[in-house]
Every structure is written in C-alpha cells, then in structure tokens.
C-alpha positions in Angstrom: -42.4 -9.3 -37.5 -39.1 -10.4 -36.2 -36.2 -9.9 -38.6 -33.9 -12.8 -39.3 -30.4 -12.4 -40.6 -29.0 -14.8 -43.2 -25.7 -16.5 -42.8 -23.5 -14.0 -44.8 -25.1 -11.1 -42.8 -24.4 -12.9 -39.5 -20.8 -13.3 -40.7 -20.5 -9.6 -41.4 -22.0 -8.8 -38.0 -19.4 -11.2 -36.5 -16.6 -9.3 -38.3 -17.9 -6.0 -36.9 -18.3 -7.5 -33.4 -14.7 -8.9 -33.4 -13.3 -5.6 -34.5 -15.3 -3.6 -31.9 -14.3 -5.9 -29.1 -10.7 -5.9 -30.2 -10.7 -2.1 -30.0 -12.4 -2.4 -26.5 -9.7 -4.8 -25.4 -7.0 -2.4 -26.7 -8.6 0.5 -24.9 -9.0 -1.4 -21.6 -5.3 -2.5 -21.8 -4.1 1.1 -22.5 -6.1 2.5 -19.7 -4.9 -0.1 -17.2 -1.3 0.4 -18.2 -1.5 4.2 -18.4 -3.1 4.3 -14.9 -0.3 2.4 -13.3 2.5 4.1 -15.4 1.2 7.6 -14.5 1.1 6.7 -10.8 4.6 5.3 -11.0 5.8 8.6 -12.7 4.0 10.7 -10.1 5.6 8.8 -7.2 9.1 8.1 -8.7 9.8 11.1 -10.9 7.5 14.0 -10.0 6.8 14.0 -6.2 9.5 11.9 -4.6 12.5 13.9 -6.0 10.9 17.2 -4.8 10.1 15.7 -1.4 13.7 14.5 -1.0 15.0 17.9 -2.3 12.9 19.6 0.4 14.3 17.5 3.2 17.9 17.9 1.8 17.3 21.6 1.8 16.0 21.5 5.4 19.0 19.5 6.5 21.5 21.7 4.8 19.8 24.9 6.0 19.9 23.7 9.6 23.6 22.8 9.3 24.3 26.2 7.8 22.9 27.7 11.0 24.7 25.3 13.3 28.0 26.2 11.6 27.2 29.9 12.1 26.6 29.3 15.8 29.8 27.3 16.1 31.7 30.1 14.3 30.3 32.7 16.6 31.0 30.6 19.7 34.7 31.1 18.8 35.7 27.6 19.9 36.3 26.3 16.4 38.5 27.3 13.4 36.5 30.1 11.7 37.8 29.0 8.3 36.6 25.5 8.9 33.2 26.7 10.0 32.9 29.0 7.0 34.0 26.2 4.7 31.3 23.9 6.1 28.7 26.8 5.9 29.6 27.4 2.2 29.3 23.7 1.4 25.8 23.6 2.9 24.9 26.8 1.1 25.9 25.2 -2.2 23.8 22.1 -1.3 20.8 24.3 -0.6 21.3 26.0 -4.0 21.6 22.6 -5.8 18.4 21.3 -4.1 16.6 24.5 -5.0 17.5 24.0 -8.7 16.2 20.4 -8.5 13.0 21.4 -6.9 12.5 24.4 -9.3 13.1 22.2 -12.4 10.5 19.7 -11.1 7.6 22.1 -10.3 4.5 20.0 -11.1 1.8 21.3 -8.8 1.7 25.0 -9.4 1.7 27.5 -6.5 1.7 24.8 -3.9 5.4 24.3 -4.8 6.2 27.7 -6.4 5.3 29.8 -3.4 7.6 27.8 -0.9 10.4 28.0 -3.4 10.0 31.8 -3.7 10.1 32.0 0.1 13.2 30.0 0.2 15.0 32.0 -2.5 14.2 35.4 -1.0 14.4 34.3 2.6 17.8 32.8 2.2 19.2 36.2 1.0 17.7 37.9 4.1 19.1 35.2 6.4 22.6 35.5 4.9 22.6 39.3 5.4 21.6 38.9 9.0 24.3 36.3 9.6 26.9 38.6 8.1 25.6 41.4 10.4 26.1 39.0 13.4 29.7 38.3 12.3 30.5 42.0 11.9 29.0 42.9 15.2 30.9 40.1 17.0 34.1 42.1 16.8 32.5 45.2 18.5 29.6 44.1 20.7 29.0 40.4 21.7 25.5 41.1 22.9 24.5 42.9 19.7 25.9 40.0 17.7 23.9 37.5 19.8 20.7 39.5 19.1 21.5 39.6 15.4 22.1 35.9 15.3 18.9 35.3 17.2 17.1 37.2 14.5 18.8 35.1 11.8 17.9 31.9 13.6 14.3 33.1 13.8 14.3 33.6 10.0 15.7 30.1 9.7 13.2 28.3 11.8 10.2 30.6 11.2 10.5 31.0 7.5 13.1 28.9 5.7 12.6 25.6 7.4 8.8 26.1 7.3 8.9 26.7 3.6 11.0 23.6 3.0 8.3 21.7 5.0 5.6 23.3 2.9 7.3 22.1 -0.3 7.5 18.6 1.2 3.8 18.6 2.1 2.7 19.9 -1.3 4.3 17.0 -3.1 3.5 14.4 -0.4 -0.2 15.4 -0.7 -0.2 14.7 -4.4 1.8 11.6 -4.0 -0.6 10.1 -1.5 -3.6 11.2 -3.4 -2.4 9.6 -6.6 -1.3 6.4 -4.9 -4.7 6.0 -3.1 -6.5 6.7 -6.4 -4.5 4.0 -8.2 -5.0 1.5 -5.4 -8.7 2.0 -5.7 -8.8 2.0 -9.5 -6.3 -0.8 -10.0 -8.7 -3.7 -9.4 -11.4 -1.9 -11.5 -9.0 -1.6 -14.5 -8.0 -5.2 -14.3 -11.7 -6.2 -14.1 -12.5 -4.1 -17.2 -9.5 -5.7 -19.0 -10.8 -9.2 -18.0 -14.3 -8.5 -19.1 -13.2 -7.1 -22.5 -11.0 -10.2 -23.0 -13.6 -12.7 -22.0 -16.3 -11.0 -24.2 -14.0 -11.2 -27.2 -13.1 -14.8 -26.5 -16.7 -15.7 -26.1 -17.6 -14.1 -29.4 -14.7 -15.8 -31.2 -15.8 -19.1 -29.7 -19.4 -18.5 -30.8 -18.3 -17.6 -34.3 -16.2 -20.7 -34.5 -19.2 -22.8 -33.4 -21.5 -21.0 -35.8 -19.2 -21.6 -38.8 -18.8 -25.3 -37.8 -22.6 -25.7 -37.8 -23.3 -23.7 -41.0 -20.4 -24.5 -43.2 -19.5 -27.9 -41.9 -15.9 -26.9 -41.3 -14.4 -28.2 -38.0 -12.1 -25.3 -37.3 -11.3 -21.9 -38.8 -7.5 -21.5 -38.5 -7.5 -17.7 -38.6 -10.2 -17.5 -35.9 -8.3 -19.9 -33.9 -5.2 -17.7 -34.3 -7.3 -14.7 -33.3 -8.4 -16.5 -30.2 -4.7 -17.3 -29.3 -3.7 -13.7 -29.9 -6.5 -12.5 -27.6 -5.7 -14.9 -24.8 -1.9 -14.2 -25.1 -2.4 -10.4 -25.2 -4.7 -10.6 -22.2 -2.3 -12.7 -20.1 0.6 -10.5 -21.1 -1.2 -7.3 -20.2 -2.6 -8.6 -17.0 0.8 -9.8 -16.0 2.4 -6.5 -16.8 -0.3 -4.5 -15.0 0.0 -6.8 -11.9 3.7 -6.4 -12.0 3.4 -2.6 -12.4 1.1 -2.5 -9.4 3.4 -4.6 -7.3 6.5 -2.5 -8.2 4.4 0.7 -7.4 3.8 -0.8 -4.0 7.5 -1.5 -3.5 8.4 2.0 -4.7 5.8 3.8 -2.5 5.2 1.7 0.7 8.3 -0.3 1.0 11.1 2.0 -0.2 9.8 5.6 -0.4 8.0 5.7 3.0 11.3 4.7 4.6 13.3 7.1 2.5 10.9 9.9 3.5 11.1 9.0 7.2 14.9 8.8 7.1 15.3 12.1 5.3 13.0 13.8 7.8 15.1 12.2 10.5 18.3 13.6 8.9 16.7 17.1 8.6 15.4 16.9 12.2 18.8 15.7 13.5 20.4 18.8 11.8 17.7 20.9 13.5 18.7 19.5 16.9 22.4 19.9 16.2 21.9 23.5 15.4 19.9 24.0 18.6 22.7 22.5 20.6 25.1 25.2 19.4 22.5 27.9 19.7 22.0 26.9 23.4 25.6 27.7 24.1 25.9 30.9 22.1 22.6 32.5 22.9 22.6 31.9 26.7 19.8 34.4 27.5 17.5 32.4 25.3 18.9 29.0 26.3 15.5 27.7 27.7 13.8 28.2 24.3 16.6 26.3 22.5 16.4 23.5 25.0 12.6 23.2 24.4 13.1 23.1 20.7 15.8 20.5 21.0 13.6 18.2 23.1 10.8 18.6 20.6 13.0 17.5 17.8 14.5 14.8 19.9 11.0 13.3 20.5 10.2 13.6 16.8 13.3 11.5 16.0 12.8 8.8 18.5 10.8 8.5 21.7 12.2 5.3 23.3 10.5 3.9 26.3 12.4 4.7 29.5 15.1 2.2 30.3 15.3 0.7 26.8 18.3 1.0 24.5 18.9 0.2 20.8 20.4 -3.1 21.9 17.3 -4.0 23.8 15.1 -3.2 20.8 17.4 -5.3 18.6 16.6 -8.3 20.7 12.9 -7.7 20.8 10.7 -9.6 18.4 8.2 -6.8 18.3 8.7 -3.1 18.9 6.9 -1.6 22.0 3.8 0.3 21.2 5.1 3.3 23.0 8.2 3.5 20.9 7.4 6.4 18.6 9.1 8.8 16.2 10.6 8.8 12.8 13.1 6.0 13.6 10.2 4.0 15.0 8.3 4.5 11.7 11.4 3.3 9.8 11.9 0.2 12.0 8.2 -0.7 11.5 8.7 -0.6 7.7 11.8 -2.9 7.3 11.8 -4.6 4.0 15.3 -5.0 2.6 18.4 -7.0 3.5 20.6 -5.0 5.9 18.0 -2.4 6.5 17.1 -3.4 10.1 20.7 -3.5 11.2 21.4 -0.1 9.7 18.3 1.4 11.3 19.2 0.0 14.7 22.7 1.3 14.3 21.2 4.8 13.6 19.1 4.5 16.8 22.2 3.5 18.7 24.2 6.4 17.4 21.4 8.8 18.2 21.4 7.6 21.8 25.1 8.2 22.0 24.7 11.7 20.6 22.0 12.4 23.2 24.3 11.2 26.0 26.9 13.7 24.9 24.3 16.4 24.6 23.3 15.8 28.2 27.0 16.1 29.3 27.2 19.4 27.4 24.3 20.8 29.3 25.5 19.5 32.6 28.9 21.1 32.1 27.3 24.4 31.0 25.0 24.5 34.0 28.0 23.7 36.3 29.7 26.8 35.0 32.2 24.9 32.9 31.2 26.8 29.8 34.5 26.4 28.0 34.5 22.7 28.5 30.9 22.5 27.3 31.8 24.5 24.1 34.8 22.2 23.4 32.6 19.1 23.8 29.9 20.7 21.5 32.2 21.5 18.6 34.8 18.8 19.0 35.4 16.0 16.5 37.4 13.6 18.7 35.9 10.3 19.8 33.4 11.0 22.6 32.7 14.6 21.4 29.5 15.9 19.8 30.6 16.3 16.2 32.2 12.8 16.2 28.9 11.4 17.4 27.0 13.4 14.9 29.2 12.3 12.0 28.6 8.6 13.0 24.8 9.3 13.3 24.7 11.0 9.9 26.7 8.1 8.3 24.3 5.5 9.6 21.2 7.5 8.4 22.8 7.8 4.9 23.5 4.1 4.9 19.9 3.2 5.7 18.7 5.7 3.1 21.0 4.1 0.5 19.6 0.7 1.1 16.1 1.9 0.4 17.1 4.3 -2.4 18.7 1.4 -4.3 15.5 -0.7 -3.9 13.4 2.4 -4.9 15.4 2.9 -8.1 15.3 -0.8 -9.1 11.6 -1.2 -8.5 10.8 2.0 -10.4 13.0 0.9 -13.3 11.4 -2.5 -13.3 7.9 -1.1 -13.2 8.5 1.3 -16.1 10.1 -1.6 -18.1 7.1 -3.9 -17.5 4.6 -1.2 -18.6 6.6 0.0 -21.6 5.7 -0.4 -25.3 1.9 -0.8 -24.9 1.2 2.1 -27.2 2.6 -0.1 -30.0 1.8 -3.6 -28.7 -1.9 -2.9 -27.9 -2.9 -1.4 -31.3 -0.9 -4.1 -33.2 -2.7 -6.8 -31.1 -6.1 -5.3 -31.8 -5.3 -4.9 -35.5 -4.1 -8.5 -35.7 -7.2 -9.9 -33.9 -9.5 -7.8 -36.1 -7.6 -8.7 -39.2 -7.5 -12.5 -38.5 -11.3 -12.3 -37.8 -11.9 -10.5 -41.0 -9.9 -12.7 -43.3 -11.0 -15.9 -41.5 -14.7 -15.0 -42.2 -14.1 -13.5 -45.7 -13.2 -17.0 -46.9 -16.6 -18.3 -45.9 -18.4 -15.1 -47.0 -17.0 -15.5 -50.5 -18.3 -19.1 -50.7 -21.8 -17.7 -50.4 -21.2 -15.0 -53.0 -19.8 -17.5 -55.5 
C-alpha cells in the first residue's frame, strides 16, 4: 500500500530538502571558486615566478660568460668586465633564492637547482683558471675557457631550461584541467541553484494550496538569497576564469616568450665574444649563434621590422620567439614595443655580420673593438638598445599580468565565509518560514 504523507510531514520534508539543497549549493559554489582560485595560484604564484627566475638565471649566466670572454679578449677594461660579471653573478644568486623558496613540484625542480648550485662553483673555478693561465699561456687559457663555456652551455644553461620546463609542464597541465572543468563547475552550480529554486517555488505553491496563504515572506526571502547568491557566485567564477585567461594566455605566454628571447639574446651575445676569443673553435660558436638567432626571429628574406609593421597579417614563414610575441599582442603599446625589439635585433645582427667580416679579413683588432664597444654603431650599444626594448615589452605584459592576477584573486575571495553564511541563511529562512505553518497544525 502506497504511503501518504500528511501536511506537517511534507513540511518537515520540505525543511530537510531546503537544507540539503542549500548545502549542495554551498558545496558547488566552493568547488567552482576553489578550482579557479587554485589554478590562478598555480599560474600566478607557483609556476610563473619560477619560470621567470629560470629564464633570468639563464640570461645572467650567459652574460657572465660573455663578460669573461670580453675580459679575456683584452680589448675592454678588465675592471669593468669583472664588475659586470659580479653583477650577473649576484643576479644568478638572487634568482636561485627565488626559485629555491618556491619549490612546489619536488625533484623536477630540486634537481636542476642542485645542478645549478654545484655547477656554478665548478664554472667559476674554471673561469679563474683561464684568467690565471692568460698571463702565462694564451692557448692554455683558451682551452680552460672553452671548458668553462662547455660547463655553461652543457650543464648550467640546460639546468635552467629544465627548471623552466618543470614549472611550465605543471602550469600547462593545471590550466588545461581548469579550462576543461570550468564549464562543468558552472553547470553543477547552476543545477544546484535551479534545484533549490524549484523546491522553494514548489513549497511556496504547496503552502498556498494547503494553508490558504498567498505568500510566505521567509520562503520568498530564501528564494531571493538563493538567486542572489547564485548570480554573485556565477559572476565571480566567470570573472575569475576570464582573469585566469588574461594571466595565462594574454600576459604570461608573452612574458615567457620575451624572457626566453632575453636569455637567448644573451646566449648569442656570449657566442659572439667566444667566436673572437676561441678562434680554433670559431666554427662551432658561429653555428651556435645562428641556431640562437633563428630561435629569436626567423624573418623571411628581404623583410625588415618596418615592413612587418606595415603588414596587416604576419607572414606564415615568420617564426621564432619574437614571432610568437607578435602573434599574441593584447595590450596598448605592446605591438610597438615588440616591433622595436625586432628592429633592434636586426641592427644587432647587422653589426655582428660586420664583426665576422672584419675578423675574416684579418682585421682582428677592429673586430674585437666593434664587438666590445659601447659607442653608437658598436655591438654593446646595439645590445643595450635591444635589451631595453625587450624589458619594455616585458614590463607592459607584467603590469597586465599583475593586475589580472590581483583582480582574479579579489573576485574569488571570501567565499569560505560567504557560501556557508548564504547556505545557513537559506536553510534558516526555510526552517522558520515553515515552522510558523507547522505550529498551526500542532496547536
């Protein structure tokens, strides 16, 4: 025989249903918020700083080596070269501290850091050996420096790259996971809210039919709180997802490409000096320079930065890190700064070609002067302009990155308090609204 519930029993069941669905709505809201907030934390606070620190290390390490080569060339003030070397050495140390304090992914980060710490000591000992030998035997000094450069490229720079990759892997995995789950979390939130609203509407209609009351004010208030909390949460989650996209795709992807550009430019600059100092191994340094040059920008033959600035669309065969950046332009002033970077890189390449032409023509002294010179038209002058334009472009994206991350965290803040309070308020309004009617049947 089918069991029938009387009116008070149905009211008690309604109280329980409202409370259960209020908790379900709270849980759905907390999950959706937590999912996006954790992703924002992974991207903005865990992975991104370590990736940037890795590329800063790589850039500073390469410039350390370039300054050693310039010092050994003997065409620059040894004190100035040593001062620049020590500055970069300090920057490497600072970046190591940042990375070590931010180890999140275990051995994938810890092992490259250990390699960098111990490898740096070995590199510095080999550099000092080259300096000491230079006074006695130029060829022995050259061999010692070649071994130091081998440690730099084969161990230190590779470890910095491994540190970058470890964090980039986690960043990409987390971001893709959240992209896939974001819609699901919003759907679950929507279903929980709609279910609660339908139950509240049914209870309101039930009371109207059974008790001849047109409206129950507390149930009406519970309905308003439910709708308001749903709209507020959905808006916050949507905003968090949008800010996460700004942080990852619009800002950080450009920041990463630009810091890799900076580090690769420093690699190339070091190879330019190695080419002149280590003449017997010049061919290898030229090949490495060309490899890094293509990684920075492979511009179709005959095109310049000015030509690309006039183009509505970038040529498909324009590739490299600067091409990646120019295809990800989002912020005001970013395109102009990126094109200025490309222009400065092309100027630097032109001077590099002149250095090699002079060296191959037997004008070694002139080639060395051009390589280490800081006057307009000389290599270090061009390099400084190039570095400045890269940093300017990074700065535009970094400012946007910081603003979007802060906005995202603000929009997703406070739900550990707001969600339980909303659930308690909905359940409480449902309970007291129905208790008035239940007491009528008990009287």
